[in-house]
C-alpha positions, 0 to 999 in steps of 0.5 A: 500500500503506497502513501497515495493509496493511504491518502485516498483511503483516508479521504474516502473513509472521511467522506463516508463518516462526515458526508451523511451528517453534512448533507443532513445539515445542509438539507435541514438548513435549506428547508428551514431557511425557506420556511423561515423566509416564507413565514418571515420568522427570524429566529436563529435557534430554530435551525440550530435545534432542528439540525442538532436533532436531525444529526443526532437521529442520523448518527443514532440510526446510521452510526454503525453504517457510517463507522464501517468506512473507518473500520475498514480503512483502519483494518486495511491500514493495520494489515498493510503496515508490515509490508510498508515497513519491509518495503 
């Protein structure tokens, strides 16, 4: 395993871990922003609480699936260390 393969694997694992939460926060933020604009309510705590609740629900329901990428990357990296040390 080369350093570029390690770097790509780390970015993919990061994307699998953080991607769903970032997409959830984006979708909630846009929907709440549209609703707040339509109703002319300007309360900053509403989107924060909804994003917090949405991300908490997402990590509770999909946490094991999101951790699979990190688990797979760590196992691959640990198995590749002897080959990297001995060239």
